[in-house]
Backbone as XML, in Angstrom:
<?xml version="1.0"?>
<chain id="A" units="angstrom">
  <residue number="1" name="MET">
    <atom name="N" x="88.474" y="122.270" z="86.933"/>
    <atom name="CA" x="88.778" y="120.919" z="87.327"/>
    <atom name="C" x="87.489" y="120.219" z="87.761"/>
  </residue>
  <residue number="2" name="ILE">
    <atom name="N" x="87.351" y="118.992" z="87.404"/>
    <atom name="CA" x="86.163" y="118.211" z="87.702"/>
    <atom name="C" x="86.367" y="117.421" z="88.986"/>
  </residue>
  <residue number="3" name="ASP">
    <atom name="N" x="85.417" y="117.528" z="89.895"/>
    <atom name="CA" x="85.443" y="116.733" z="91.118"/>
    <atom name="C" x="84.802" y="115.389" z="90.787"/>
  </residue>
  <residue number="4" name="SER">
    <atom name="N" x="85.623" y="114.426" z="90.423"/>
    <atom name="CA" x="85.109" y="113.124" z="89.974"/>
    <atom name="C" x="84.336" y="112.385" z="91.065"/>
  </residue>
  <residue number="5" name="ASP">
    <atom name="N" x="84.556" y="112.733" z="92.317"/>
    <atom name="CA" x="83.812" y="112.093" z="93.407"/>
    <atom name="C" x="82.359" y="112.556" z="93.455"/>
  </residue>
  <residue number="6" name="ALA">
    <atom name="N" x="82.055" y="113.656" z="92.783"/>
    <atom name="CA" x="80.696" y="114.195" z="92.800"/>
    <atom name="C" x="79.778" y="113.503" z="91.802"/>
  </residue>
  <residue number="7" name="TYR">
    <atom name="N" x="80.336" y="112.637" z="90.958"/>
    <atom name="CA" x="79.559" y="112.000" z="89.890"/>
    <atom name="C" x="79.768" y="110.488" z="89.899"/>
  </residue>
  <residue number="8" name="ASP">
    <atom name="N" x="78.741" y="109.784" z="89.480"/>
    <atom name="CA" x="78.848" y="108.338" z="89.304"/>
    <atom name="C" x="79.402" y="108.007" z="87.925"/>
  </residue>
  <residue number="9" name="ALA">
    <atom name="N" x="79.126" y="108.897" z="86.950"/>
    <atom name="CA" x="79.595" y="108.687" z="85.579"/>
    <atom name="C" x="79.944" y="110.031" z="84.967"/>
  </residue>
  <residue number="10" name="ILE">
    <atom name="N" x="81.076" y="110.091" z="84.282"/>
    <atom name="CA" x="81.476" y="111.269" z="83.515"/>
    <atom name="C" x="81.576" y="110.815" z="82.065"/>
  </residue>
  <residue number="11" name="ILE">
    <atom name="N" x="80.799" y="111.459" z="81.207"/>
    <atom name="CA" x="80.727" y="111.072" z="79.803"/>
    <atom name="C" x="81.380" y="112.172" z="78.979"/>
  </residue>
  <residue number="12" name="PHE">
    <atom name="N" x="82.365" y="111.804" z="78.188"/>
    <atom name="CA" x="83.056" y="112.757" z="77.336"/>
    <atom name="C" x="82.471" y="112.683" z="75.943"/>
  </residue>
  <residue number="13" name="GLY">
    <atom name="N" x="81.773" y="113.739" z="75.562"/>
    <atom name="CA" x="81.144" y="113.813" z="74.249"/>
    <atom name="C" x="79.635" y="113.699" z="74.364"/>
  </residue>
  <residue number="14" name="ALA">
    <atom name="N" x="78.937" y="114.684" z="73.795"/>
    <atom name="CA" x="77.476" y="114.705" z="73.856"/>
    <atom name="C" x="76.875" y="114.408" z="72.490"/>
  </residue>
  <residue number="15" name="GLY">
    <atom name="N" x="77.577" y="113.582" z="71.725"/>
    <atom name="CA" x="77.006" y="113.131" z="70.465"/>
    <atom name="C" x="75.896" y="112.135" z="70.735"/>
  </residue>
  <residue number="16" name="PRO">
    <atom name="N" x="75.410" y="111.480" z="69.712"/>
    <atom name="CA" x="74.307" y="110.534" z="69.910"/>
    <atom name="C" x="74.583" y="109.471" z="70.964"/>
  </residue>
  <residue number="17" name="ALA">
    <atom name="N" x="75.761" y="108.899" z="70.942"/>
    <atom name="CA" x="76.068" y="107.834" z="71.907"/>
    <atom name="C" x="76.184" y="108.380" z="73.327"/>
  </residue>
  <residue number="18" name="GLY">
    <atom name="N" x="76.904" y="109.482" z="73.499"/>
    <atom name="CA" x="77.067" y="110.058" z="74.823"/>
    <atom name="C" x="75.759" y="110.571" z="75.396"/>
  </residue>
  <residue number="19" name="ALA">
    <atom name="N" x="74.961" y="111.230" z="74.567"/>
    <atom name="CA" x="73.675" y="111.751" z="75.029"/>
    <atom name="C" x="72.720" y="110.616" z="75.390"/>
  </residue>
  <residue number="20" name="CYS">
    <atom name="N" x="72.726" y="109.561" z="74.594"/>
    <atom name="CA" x="71.876" y="108.402" z="74.860"/>
    <atom name="C" x="72.287" y="107.742" z="76.178"/>
  </residue>
  <residue number="21" name="LEU">
    <atom name="N" x="73.570" y="107.565" z="76.376"/>
    <atom name="CA" x="74.061" y="106.970" z="77.608"/>
    <atom name="C" x="73.672" y="107.828" z="78.813"/>
  </residue>
  <residue number="22" name="ALA">
    <atom name="N" x="73.870" y="109.133" z="78.694"/>
    <atom name="CA" x="73.525" y="110.035" z="79.790"/>
    <atom name="C" x="72.034" y="109.990" z="80.099"/>
  </residue>
  <residue number="23" name="ALA">
    <atom name="N" x="71.204" y="109.975" z="79.071"/>
    <atom name="CA" x="69.756" y="109.939" z="79.276"/>
    <atom name="C" x="69.322" y="108.669" z="79.990"/>
  </residue>
  <residue number="24" name="ASN">
    <atom name="N" x="69.998" y="107.563" z="79.712"/>
    <atom name="CA" x="69.649" y="106.305" z="80.355"/>
    <atom name="C" x="70.192" y="106.185" z="81.771"/>
  </residue>
  <residue number="25" name="LEU">
    <atom name="N" x="71.327" y="106.806" z="82.040"/>
    <atom name="CA" x="71.920" y="106.743" z="83.377"/>
    <atom name="C" x="71.332" y="107.772" z="84.345"/>
  </residue>
  <residue number="26" name="ALA">
    <atom name="N" x="70.934" y="108.919" z="83.827"/>
    <atom name="CA" x="70.541" y="110.047" z="84.675"/>
    <atom name="C" x="69.439" y="109.749" z="85.698"/>
  </residue>
  <residue number="27" name="PRO">
    <atom name="N" x="68.445" y="108.935" z="85.381"/>
    <atom name="CA" x="67.428" y="108.690" z="86.418"/>
    <atom name="C" x="67.954" y="107.948" z="87.653"/>
  </residue>
  <residue number="28" name="PHE">
    <atom name="N" x="69.085" y="107.305" z="87.516"/>
    <atom name="CA" x="69.588" y="106.453" z="88.597"/>
    <atom name="C" x="70.952" y="106.853" z="89.143"/>
  </residue>
  <residue number="29" name="HIS">
    <atom name="N" x="71.660" y="107.735" z="88.418"/>
    <atom name="CA" x="73.035" y="108.079" z="88.784"/>
    <atom name="C" x="73.288" y="109.574" z="88.599"/>
  </residue>
  <residue number="30" name="ARG">
    <atom name="N" x="74.342" y="110.053" z="89.234"/>
    <atom name="CA" x="74.781" y="111.442" z="89.052"/>
    <atom name="C" x="75.705" y="111.458" z="87.833"/>
  </residue>
  <residue number="31" name="VAL">
    <atom name="N" x="75.283" y="112.167" z="86.775"/>
    <atom name="CA" x="75.971" y="112.119" z="85.490"/>
    <atom name="C" x="76.452" y="113.515" z="85.096"/>
  </residue>
  <residue number="32" name="LEU">
    <atom name="N" x="77.660" y="113.568" z="84.571"/>
    <atom name="CA" x="78.214" y="114.796" z="84.009"/>
    <atom name="C" x="78.598" y="114.510" z="82.566"/>
  </residue>
  <residue number="33" name="ILE">
    <atom name="N" x="78.179" y="115.404" z="81.656"/>
    <atom name="CA" x="78.605" y="115.310" z="80.261"/>
    <atom name="C" x="79.604" y="116.431" z="80.017"/>
  </residue>
  <residue number="34" name="VAL">
    <atom name="N" x="80.753" y="116.094" z="79.467"/>
    <atom name="CA" x="81.779" y="117.069" z="79.111"/>
    <atom name="C" x="81.817" y="117.133" z="77.586"/>
  </residue>
  <residue number="35" name="GLU">
    <atom name="N" x="81.595" y="118.340" z="77.048"/>
    <atom name="CA" x="81.522" y="118.522" z="75.596"/>
    <atom name="C" x="82.376" y="119.722" z="75.202"/>
  </residue>
  <residue number="36" name="ARG">
    <atom name="N" x="82.988" y="119.615" z="74.041"/>
    <atom name="CA" x="83.736" y="120.761" z="73.516"/>
    <atom name="C" x="82.760" y="121.882" z="73.176"/>
  </residue>
  <residue number="37" name="SER">
    <atom name="N" x="83.252" y="123.079" z="73.198"/>
    <atom name="CA" x="82.428" y="124.230" z="72.854"/>
    <atom name="C" x="81.983" y="124.144" z="71.394"/>
  </residue>
  <residue number="38" name="ALA">
    <atom name="N" x="80.792" y="124.621" z="71.111"/>
    <atom name="CA" x="80.297" y="124.663" z="69.736"/>
    <atom name="C" x="81.194" y="125.532" z="68.864"/>
  </residue>
  <residue number="39" name="LEU">
    <atom name="N" x="81.944" y="126.434" z="69.474"/>
    <atom name="CA" x="82.845" y="127.292" z="68.713"/>
    <atom name="C" x="84.017" y="126.520" z="68.125"/>
  </residue>
  <residue number="40" name="CYS">
    <atom name="N" x="84.311" y="125.351" z="68.657"/>
    <atom name="CA" x="85.441" y="124.556" z="68.174"/>
    <atom name="C" x="85.137" y="123.870" z="66.853"/>
  </residue>
  <residue number="41" name="ASP">
    <atom name="N" x="83.894" y="123.615" z="66.564"/>
    <atom name="CA" x="83.515" y="122.852" z="65.380"/>
    <atom name="C" x="82.648" y="123.690" z="64.461"/>
  </residue>
  <residue number="42" name="ALA">
    <atom name="N" x="83.209" y="124.113" z="63.347"/>
    <atom name="CA" x="82.439" y="124.896" z="62.390"/>
    <atom name="C" x="81.463" y="124.012" z="61.618"/>
  </residue>
  <residue number="43" name="ALA">
    <atom name="N" x="81.827" y="122.772" z="61.395"/>
    <atom name="CA" x="80.977" y="121.846" z="60.638"/>
    <atom name="C" x="81.177" y="120.445" z="61.190"/>
  </residue>
  <residue number="44" name="PRO">
    <atom name="N" x="80.217" y="119.565" z="60.945"/>
    <atom name="CA" x="80.403" y="118.182" z="61.394"/>
    <atom name="C" x="81.676" y="117.580" z="60.804"/>
  </residue>
  <residue number="45" name="ALA">
    <atom name="N" x="82.371" y="116.827" z="61.595"/>
    <atom name="CA" x="83.599" y="116.193" z="61.140"/>
    <atom name="C" x="83.263" y="114.929" z="60.354"/>
  </residue>
  <residue number="46" name="PRO">
    <atom name="N" x="84.110" y="114.561" z="59.390"/>
    <atom name="CA" x="83.881" y="113.310" z="58.654"/>
    <atom name="C" x="83.790" y="112.141" z="59.624"/>
  </residue>
  <residue number="47" name="GLY">
    <atom name="N" x="82.854" y="111.272" z="59.383"/>
    <atom name="CA" x="82.717" y="110.090" z="60.213"/>
    <atom name="C" x="81.736" y="110.251" z="61.354"/>
  </residue>
  <residue number="48" name="GLU">
    <atom name="N" x="81.207" y="111.460" z="61.546"/>
    <atom name="CA" x="80.205" y="111.647" z="62.590"/>
    <atom name="C" x="78.870" y="111.143" z="62.063"/>
  </residue>
  <residue number="49" name="THR">
    <atom name="N" x="78.605" y="109.897" z="62.362"/>
    <atom name="CA" x="77.395" y="109.261" z="61.859"/>
    <atom name="C" x="76.675" y="108.542" z="62.979"/>
  </residue>
  <residue number="50" name="LEU">
    <atom name="N" x="75.462" y="108.177" z="62.678"/>
    <atom name="CA" x="74.647" y="107.432" z="63.625"/>
    <atom name="C" x="74.288" y="106.113" z="62.956"/>
  </residue>
  <residue number="51" name="ALA">
    <atom name="N" x="74.625" y="105.027" z="63.600"/>
    <atom name="CA" x="74.345" y="103.701" z="63.043"/>
    <atom name="C" x="72.839" y="103.488" z="62.912"/>
  </residue>
  <residue number="52" name="PRO">
    <atom name="N" x="72.403" y="102.776" z="61.869"/>
    <atom name="CA" x="70.972" y="102.518" z="61.686"/>
    <atom name="C" x="70.306" y="101.883" z="62.908"/>
  </residue>
  <residue number="53" name="ALA">
    <atom name="N" x="71.047" y="101.107" z="63.668"/>
    <atom name="CA" x="70.479" y="100.459" z="64.853"/>
    <atom name="C" x="70.042" y="101.477" z="65.907"/>
  </residue>
  <residue number="54" name="ALA">
    <atom name="N" x="70.546" y="102.702" z="65.825"/>
    <atom name="CA" x="70.179" y="103.726" z="66.801"/>
    <atom name="C" x="68.710" y="104.113" z="66.686"/>
  </residue>
  <residue number="55" name="ARG">
    <atom name="N" x="68.119" y="103.905" z="65.513"/>
    <atom name="CA" x="66.708" y="104.271" z="65.343"/>
    <atom name="C" x="65.838" y="103.559" z="66.382"/>
  </residue>
  <residue number="56" name="ARG">
    <atom name="N" x="66.062" y="102.291" z="66.560"/>
    <atom name="CA" x="65.252" y="101.543" z="67.528"/>
    <atom name="C" x="65.495" y="102.044" z="68.950"/>
  </residue>
  <residue number="57" name="LEU">
    <atom name="N" x="66.758" y="102.310" z="69.283"/>
    <atom name="CA" x="67.078" y="102.822" z="70.617"/>
    <atom name="C" x="66.390" y="104.168" z="70.858"/>
  </residue>
  <residue number="58" name="PHE">
    <atom name="N" x="66.481" y="105.063" z="69.884"/>
    <atom name="CA" x="65.842" y="106.368" z="70.012"/>
    <atom name="C" x="64.331" y="106.207" z="70.125"/>
  </residue>
  <residue number="59" name="ALA">
    <atom name="N" x="63.762" y="105.317" z="69.328"/>
    <atom name="CA" x="62.315" y="105.088" z="69.370"/>
    <atom name="C" x="61.897" y="104.532" z="70.733"/>
  </residue>
  <residue number="60" name="ASP">
    <atom name="N" x="62.663" y="103.589" z="71.257"/>
    <atom name="CA" x="62.343" y="103.002" z="72.564"/>
    <atom name="C" x="62.361" y="104.046" z="73.677"/>
  </residue>
  <residue number="61" name="MET">
    <atom name="N" x="63.220" y="105.069" z="73.520"/>
    <atom name="CA" x="63.310" y="106.120" z="74.533"/>
    <atom name="C" x="62.368" y="107.283" z="74.235"/>
  </residue>
  <residue number="62" name="GLY">
    <atom name="N" x="61.600" y="107.174" z="73.143"/>
    <atom name="CA" x="60.673" y="108.241" z="72.777"/>
    <atom name="C" x="61.353" y="109.457" z="72.177"/>
  </residue>
  <residue number="63" name="LEU">
    <atom name="N" x="62.548" y="109.269" z="71.607"/>
    <atom name="CA" x="63.327" y="110.385" z="71.071"/>
    <atom name="C" x="63.382" y="110.436" z="69.547"/>
  </residue>
  <residue number="64" name="TRP">
    <atom name="N" x="62.877" y="109.417" z="68.860"/>
    <atom name="CA" x="63.071" y="109.332" z="67.417"/>
    <atom name="C" x="62.429" y="110.500" z="66.681"/>
  </residue>
  <residue number="65" name="ASP">
    <atom name="N" x="61.181" y="110.840" z="67.001"/>
    <atom name="CA" x="60.500" y="111.921" z="66.287"/>
    <atom name="C" x="61.219" y="113.257" z="66.477"/>
  </residue>
  <residue number="66" name="ALA">
    <atom name="N" x="61.683" y="113.521" z="67.675"/>
    <atom name="CA" x="62.414" y="114.764" z="67.934"/>
    <atom name="C" x="63.743" y="114.784" z="67.178"/>
  </residue>
  <residue number="67" name="PHE">
    <atom name="N" x="64.412" y="113.636" z="67.129"/>
    <atom name="CA" x="65.675" y="113.548" z="66.393"/>
    <atom name="C" x="65.456" y="113.842" z="64.913"/>
  </residue>
  <residue number="68" name="ARG">
    <atom name="N" x="64.433" y="113.214" z="64.330"/>
    <atom name="CA" x="64.143" y="113.424" z="62.908"/>
    <atom name="C" x="63.746" y="114.881" z="62.623"/>
  </residue>
  <residue number="69" name="ALA">
    <atom name="N" x="63.047" y="115.503" z="63.559"/>
    <atom name="CA" x="62.595" y="116.879" z="63.371"/>
    <atom name="C" x="63.757" y="117.867" z="63.339"/>
  </residue>
  <residue number="70" name="GLU">
    <atom name="N" x="64.929" y="117.463" z="63.802"/>
    <atom name="CA" x="66.087" y="118.356" z="63.795"/>
    <atom name="C" x="66.691" y="118.523" z="62.407"/>
  </residue>
  <residue number="71" name="GLY">
    <atom name="N" x="66.267" y="117.717" z="61.448"/>
    <atom name="CA" x="66.708" y="117.884" z="60.070"/>
    <atom name="C" x="68.100" y="117.386" z="59.755"/>
  </residue>
  <residue number="72" name="HIS">
    <atom name="N" x="68.547" y="116.352" z="60.438"/>
    <atom name="CA" x="69.870" y="115.794" z="60.144"/>
    <atom name="C" x="69.894" y="115.192" z="58.739"/>
  </residue>
  <residue number="73" name="GLU">
    <atom name="N" x="71.059" y="115.279" z="58.104"/>
    <atom name="CA" x="71.199" y="114.696" z="56.773"/>
    <atom name="C" x="71.197" y="113.186" z="56.862"/>
  </residue>
  <residue number="74" name="ARG">
    <atom name="N" x="70.680" y="112.555" z="55.833"/>
    <atom name="CA" x="70.672" y="111.081" z="55.783"/>
    <atom name="C" x="72.048" y="110.586" z="55.447"/>
  </residue>
</chain>
């Protein structure tokens, strides 16, 4: 059980959007990310995509090169 009073923000899902939100909130707030186990997903689900606009956000946060180095499919 999660003690919601212990956190300022609880983010469900550590995909690109959830991870980006957590990275931006963490310096100023107490953040918890809740993610399903990697054992639940054998392969990426259809529709799991990153919008082209995310490139600028990742670049602004200094994350773009690391993201590209992970070898995600285009």
